[in-house]
C-alpha positions in Angstrom: 17.2 45.6 -26.5 20.7 45.7 -27.9 22.5 48.1 -28.3 25.7 49.8 -30.4 27.8 52.0 -32.5 28.9 51.8 -35.9 29.8 55.0 -38.3 27.8 53.9 -41.4 24.1 52.6 -41.2 23.4 50.8 -44.3 19.9 49.6 -45.1 19.6 46.9 -47.6 22.9 44.0 -49.0 21.9 44.4 -51.9 23.9 45.0 -54.9 23.9 49.2 -53.9 24.5 47.9 -50.3 27.3 46.4 -51.0 28.9 47.7 -53.7 28.5 51.1 -50.9 30.1 49.5 -48.4 32.7 47.7 -50.1 33.9 51.8 -51.4 33.9 53.2 -48.1 35.5 50.6 -46.3 38.2 50.5 -48.8 38.4 54.7 -49.7 37.9 54.9 -45.0 38.1 53.8 -41.5 35.0 53.5 -40.9 32.9 51.0 -39.3 29.9 50.0 -41.1 26.6 47.9 -40.0 24.2 46.2 -42.4 20.6 45.2 -42.2 18.9 42.8 -44.3 15.8 41.0 -44.2 17.5 38.5 -46.3 18.9 34.9 -45.0 22.3 35.7 -47.0 23.7 38.8 -49.0 22.6 39.7 -52.4 18.9 41.1 -52.2 16.9 40.6 -54.8 18.8 38.2 -56.6 17.6 35.6 -53.5 14.4 35.6 -54.8 15.3 35.5 -58.7 14.3 33.4 -60.9 17.0 29.9 -61.1 17.6 31.0 -65.3 17.7 34.6 -64.7 20.9 36.5 -66.2 22.5 40.1 -65.8 20.8 41.9 -68.5 25.1 43.2 -69.7 28.3 42.2 -69.0 29.9 40.7 -65.9 32.7 43.1 -65.7 31.0 45.9 -65.0 28.6 44.3 -62.1 29.0 44.1 -58.2 31.7 45.4 -56.0 35.0 47.4 -57.3 37.7 45.8 -55.0 36.3 41.5 -56.9 35.5 40.9 -60.1 32.7 39.5 -61.0 33.4 35.9 -63.7 36.0 35.1 -65.7 36.7 37.8 -68.1 36.0 34.8 -70.9 33.5 35.4 -74.0 30.6 32.8 -73.9 31.4 30.2 -76.5 28.2 28.8 -77.0 23.9 30.3 -76.3 22.3 33.1 -77.7 25.1 35.3 -76.1 27.7 33.8 -78.5 31.0 35.8 -78.6 29.5 38.5 -76.0 30.8 39.0 -72.7 30.0 36.4 -69.6 26.8 37.0 -67.9 26.8 35.7 -64.5 23.8 33.7 -64.0 21.4 34.6 -60.5 23.7 31.8 -59.1 26.9 33.2 -59.4 26.1 36.6 -58.6 24.0 35.3 -55.2 27.6 33.7 -55.2 29.5 36.1 -56.1 27.7 38.7 -53.1 28.9 35.4 -50.2 32.3 36.3 -51.7 32.1 39.7 -50.9 30.8 39.3 -47.4 33.4 37.2 -46.4 36.3 37.4 -48.3 36.2 40.8 -47.8 34.4 42.9 -45.8 33.3 40.6 -42.9 37.8 39.9 -43.1 38.2 44.0 -42.6 36.5 43.5 -38.9 34.8 47.3 -39.6 31.9 45.5 -41.0 28.6 44.1 -39.0 26.5 42.5 -41.4 22.9 41.5 -39.9 20.3 39.2 -42.6 17.1 37.9 -41.4 16.7 41.6 -39.5 13.8 43.8 -40.3 15.0 47.9 -40.4 11.9 49.6 -38.2 12.7 52.9 -38.9 14.9 55.6 -38.1 15.0 56.8 -33.8 17.2 60.3 -32.3 20.6 59.6 -33.3 20.8 55.8 -34.8 18.0 53.1 -36.6 16.5 50.1 -34.5 16.0 46.4 -36.3 14.5 43.6 -35.3 15.5 40.0 -35.8 13.1 38.2 -37.4 14.3 35.0 -36.3 14.6 36.0 -32.3 13.0 39.1 -31.9 15.1 40.7 -30.2 15.4 44.6 -31.4 18.9 46.3 -31.4 18.6 49.8 -31.4 22.4 51.2 -33.5 23.5 54.5 -32.8 25.0 55.9 -35.3 27.8 58.3 -35.6 28.4 59.3 -39.4 25.0 58.2 -40.8 22.5 56.2 -42.4 22.5 54.8 -45.4 19.6 54.0 -47.4 20.4 51.5 -50.2 16.5 50.4 -51.0 15.5 53.2 -53.6 16.5 50.2 -56.4 14.9 47.3 -54.6 12.6 46.4 -56.5 9.7 43.5 -56.7 10.3 40.0 -58.4 7.7 37.2 -59.9 8.7 35.1 -56.8 7.3 37.9 -54.4 5.3 40.5 -55.6 1.4 40.4 -55.2 -0.4 39.5 -58.0 -3.0 43.0 -59.3 -5.2 39.9 -61.0 -7.4 37.7 -59.2 -7.3 33.5 -60.4 -10.2 32.1 -59.9 -11.9 28.1 -61.2 -8.5 26.0 -61.0 -5.8 28.3 -63.4 -2.6 27.2 -62.7 -0.6 30.3 -61.8 3.5 29.6 -60.7 6.7 32.1 -60.9 9.2 32.0 -63.8 11.0 30.7 -61.0 8.5 27.1 -61.1 9.2 26.7 -64.7 13.1 24.5 -63.6 11.4 22.9 -61.8 8.6 21.6 -64.4 8.8 18.0 -63.2 7.2 18.5 -60.2 3.9 19.4 -61.2 3.6 16.4 -62.3 1.7 15.5 -58.8 -1.0 17.4 -59.2 -2.0 16.2 -63.0 -1.0 16.4 -66.8 1.7 18.2 -67.7 0.9 21.5 -69.3 1.1 21.3 -72.8 0.0 24.8 -73.2 1.8 27.7 -71.6 0.6 31.5 -71.2 3.3 34.3 -70.4 1.8 37.2 -68.8 4.0 40.9 -69.2 6.0 42.5 -71.8 9.6 43.0 -69.3 12.8 41.9 -70.1 11.5 38.5 -66.9 8.8 37.3 -69.4 11.1 37.9 -72.2 13.1 35.8 -70.0 10.8 33.3 -69.3 9.8 32.6 -73.3 13.3 32.5 -74.3 13.1 29.7 -71.5 10.7 28.0 -72.3 11.6 28.2 -76.3 15.0 27.1 -75.4 13.9 23.8 -73.4 12.3 21.9 -76.8 8.5 24.4 -76.3 7.4 24.7 -79.5 6.7 28.2 -80.6 3.1 27.5 -80.9 2.3 26.2 -77.2 3.1 29.6 -75.8 0.6 32.5 -76.3 2.7 36.2 -74.7 0.4 38.5 -73.3 2.2 41.8 -73.8 0.2 44.7 -72.8 3.3 47.0 -74.2 5.8 46.4 -76.9 9.1 48.2 -76.3 13.3 49.1 -77.6 15.3 46.8 -76.4 19.0 47.4 -76.2 21.4 46.0 -78.4 24.0 43.9 -75.8 26.4 44.0 -78.8 26.8 48.0 -77.8 27.2 47.3 -74.6 30.8 45.0 -74.4 34.1 46.6 -73.2 36.9 44.2 -73.5 39.9 45.2 -75.8 38.2 43.5 -78.7 35.1 45.5 -79.0 36.4 48.7 -79.5 34.7 49.8 -82.5 31.4 48.0 -81.0 31.7 49.6 -78.4 33.0 53.6 -79.0 31.7 53.3 -81.9 28.0 52.6 -80.0 28.9 55.1 -78.0 29.3 58.2 -81.7 26.0 56.1 -83.0 24.2 56.9 -80.1 25.3 60.3 -79.7 24.4 60.7 -83.3 21.3 59.4 -83.1 20.6 62.1 -80.6 22.3 64.9 -82.3 20.3 64.4 -85.1 16.5 63.4 -84.1 13.9 65.3 -85.2 11.6 64.0 -82.8 10.7 61.4 -79.5 9.9 58.8 -82.5 12.6 60.2 -84.4 14.4 59.5 -81.9 14.4 55.9 -81.7 14.3 54.9 -85.1 17.8 56.5 -85.3 18.5 54.5 -83.0 16.9 51.5 -84.7 19.0 52.3 -87.5 22.8 52.7 -86.5 22.6 48.8 -84.0 21.6 50.9 -80.9 18.2 50.0 -80.4 15.7 47.0 -80.8 12.6 45.9 -81.7 11.0 42.1 -81.2 7.9 43.2 -84.0 9.3 45.4 -86.5 6.1 46.3 -87.4 4.5 47.7 -84.2 6.1 51.4 -82.8 6.5 50.6 -79.1 5.4 52.6 -76.3 8.4 51.3 -73.4 11.4 51.7 -73.0 13.1 50.4 -69.1 16.5 49.9 -70.5 16.3 46.3 -71.3 19.5 44.4 -73.3 19.2 41.7 -75.5 21.0 40.1 -78.4 19.8 40.3 -81.8 20.0 36.2 -81.5 17.4 36.8 -78.3 15.5 39.2 -80.0 15.0 36.6 -83.6 13.8 33.7 -81.3 11.4 35.8 -79.6 9.6 36.5 -83.0 8.8 32.7 -83.8 6.6 33.5 -81.2 3.5 34.0 -83.0 0.6 33.9 -81.0 1.4 37.2 -78.3 -2.0 39.0 -77.2 -2.4 43.2 -76.6 -5.4 44.2 -74.5 -4.0 45.2 -71.8 -3.0 43.9 -68.7 -4.8 41.5 -67.0 -7.5 41.5 -64.2 -8.4 38.2 -64.4 -7.3 35.3 -64.9 -10.0 31.7 -64.6 -10.2 27.9 -66.1 -11.8 28.9 -69.5 -8.4 31.9 -69.7 -8.2 35.3 -70.0 -9.8 38.7 -69.3 -8.0 41.5 -69.6 -8.3 45.6 -69.4 -9.6 45.6 -73.6 -11.2 42.1 -73.4 -11.8 37.7 -73.0 -9.2 35.6 -74.4 -10.0 31.6 -73.7 -7.2 29.9 -73.6 -7.6 25.9 -73.4 -7.8 23.7 -69.7 -5.1 22.8 -67.8 -2.6 25.8 -69.2 -0.2 27.5 -67.5 0.4 30.7 -66.5 3.6 32.8 -65.9 3.2 35.6 -63.9 5.8 37.5 -65.0 4.1 41.5 -64.3 6.3 42.8 -61.7 7.4 45.4 -62.0 11.4 45.2 -61.8 12.1 48.8 -61.4 10.6 51.1 -58.8 9.4 54.3 -60.4 10.1 56.3 -57.2 10.7 60.3 -57.5 14.3 61.3 -57.1 14.7 63.0 -53.8 18.4 65.1 -52.7 21.4 61.8 -52.6 23.1 63.5 -49.8 20.7 64.5 -47.1 21.7 65.5 -43.4 22.2 62.7 -41.7 21.4 60.5 -44.1 22.0 59.4 -48.0 19.9 58.1 -50.6 21.8 55.7 -53.0 20.0 56.3 -56.9 20.9 55.8 -59.9 23.9 57.9 -61.2 24.6 56.6 -64.2 22.1 54.6 -65.8 21.7 52.0 -66.2 24.9 51.0 -64.0 23.2 50.1 -60.8 27.0 49.3 -59.6 29.3 52.2 -60.0 26.4 54.5 -59.2 26.8 53.5 -55.7 30.1 53.4 -55.6 30.4 56.5 -56.9 28.5 57.9 -54.3 30.5 56.3 -51.2 33.5 57.6 -53.1 32.5 60.8 -53.3 31.1 60.4 -49.3 34.4 59.5 -47.7 37.0 62.4 -50.2 34.2 65.6 -50.4 32.9 67.3 -46.9 30.6 70.1 -49.0 27.4 68.7 -48.8 25.5 70.4 -51.8 29.5 69.9 -54.0 28.4 66.3 -52.8 25.2 67.0 -54.4 26.5 68.2 -57.7 28.5 65.4 -58.3 25.6 63.2 -57.9 22.6 64.5 -59.3 20.3 61.2 -59.7 19.3 60.4 -62.9 15.9 59.2 -63.6 15.2 56.1 -64.9 12.8 55.9 -68.2 9.4 55.1 -67.4 8.0 56.8 -70.7 9.4 56.9 -74.6 9.5 60.0 -74.6 11.9 60.1 -71.4 14.9 58.4 -72.4 16.4 62.3 -74.1 16.0 63.2 -69.8 18.0 60.2 -68.6 20.8 61.0 -71.0 20.6 65.0 -70.4 21.5 64.0 -66.9 23.7 60.7 -67.5 25.4 63.4 -69.9 25.4 66.5 -67.3 27.4 64.1 -64.7 29.5 62.9 -66.6 30.8 66.7 -67.5 30.7 67.3 -63.7 32.3 64.5 -62.4 35.8 65.3 -65.6 35.6 68.6 -64.0 37.2 66.9 -60.3 40.8 65.8 -61.7 40.4 62.9 -58.5 37.0 61.0 -59.1 38.2 61.2 -63.2 41.2 59.5 -62.2 39.4 57.2 -59.9 36.3 56.0 -62.7 38.5 55.5 -64.6 41.0 53.3 -62.4 36.9 51.3 -60.9 36.7 47.7 -62.8 33.0 48.9 -62.5 33.1 51.4 -65.3 31.8 50.3 -68.0 34.3 52.2 -70.6 36.6 53.7 -68.4 40.0 51.6 -69.3 38.8 50.9 -72.5 39.3 54.1 -73.2 42.0 54.9 -71.0 44.4 52.2 -72.8 44.0 53.3 -76.0 47.6 54.0 -78.2 48.2 57.9 -79.2 49.8 56.0 -82.2 46.5 53.6 -83.1 45.2 56.8 -86.2 42.0 54.2 -86.0 40.9 54.6 -82.0 42.1 58.0 -81.9 39.2 58.8 -85.0 36.5 57.1 -83.6 37.0 59.3 -79.8 37.5 61.6 -82.1 34.1 61.7 -83.4 32.5 60.3 -80.3 33.3 63.4 -79.0 32.3 65.9 -81.5 29.4 63.5 -81.6 28.7 64.5 -77.3 28.9 68.1 -78.6 26.0 67.8 -81.1 24.2 66.0 -79.1 24.2 68.3 -75.9 23.4 71.2 -78.4 20.4 69.0 -79.0 18.6 67.7 -76.5 16.8 71.0 -75.3 14.7 70.1 -78.5 14.1 67.0 -77.6 13.7 67.7 -73.8 10.8 70.3 -75.4 9.0 67.8 -77.8 9.1 65.2 -74.4 7.5 68.0 -72.5 5.0 68.9 -76.0 4.6 64.4 -75.6 
């Protein structure tokens, strides 16, 4: 067995692990070891479908020390006029540069791809090479960092929760760009059945429609309708000051004035922060998926939407769902988008004895959360104070969860504002969606100052009403 030493062992070289490592290397002189089962840095991005993109602007994704993207606005397409969204290939290439142009050249980072982490051992951890079988016992001088909390299940690697029989063809969305290759197996499909209601299924439907598939040739199996975030409100460039800051103020006003969970979402829709694909239905799911209004308009073109619960079985004649059976013409291609992109694990303390479990500190910003956790590790010695600054934000599973998500977001923001050094770091960090935008406001700009004043006023009103919403959520 091989033996080695390090200060920090990071399990996982995806977005979380890399963002944590990048900030830790910047802020300390520590030696860092990353272990990951993928052959390239980037975690689940290596397994993603070819047409995947970020939900929100590239400008605040990745690691703090290296920009992602060109900073331009998309000139064409369904995201036209808004900040570019890096594709999956761009993200993978970016993380490869982070590793080979930033982390490894520091001389203080060791990277072990294609390795399974076998578990903690006294004083460290053990991992095994997938290609050689060689095991390494790593002595960890400071802490083990578990960066797997956000590890999602993706369509190309997850285990299906339904059976397939009768020669039915079921593929992950990864197969769609290479659809021509199905000619080897027989006639190309003329009916596409998209399984799932999350962002992956939305992406698959949009890709099919934008690639020339007639809307009438798509059947969309939607177990639950979902609210989605309007991407316009996530823009953070100077040109979008009023959409970003005004949009935040509008959201705070909705939280301040809402009298129930349903009323909250309707107010968020009315102010343009939230969208729903079918306006005649009240969604029952919200997982922070983000779309443009143009994308929502495209999805509304699909008329054959099946709402009979989750898929239980597929055969040559159709679908067996929780609430009934649906006949589907022979030769249809089923696109499995049922993998859960989010792991709903119970929260635990981020900082533990000899261990850090990186979690969401500001929803939905995974990159900032990981980088901020590393900054706190580097500059705050007391474990209780570390956990005070890094309180896990619960990801919304149900509609009623969103007020708690917002409440903890606001609680963390308040804690950070009381720490002058951390507050300054956040404002300068490129991963903070709005920090630089706020810090650049001219005091003589009356219109922008008024927008900031309204944001503060509505934020205080929202905080005052959140206990009422939390009670309504508990009752629900």
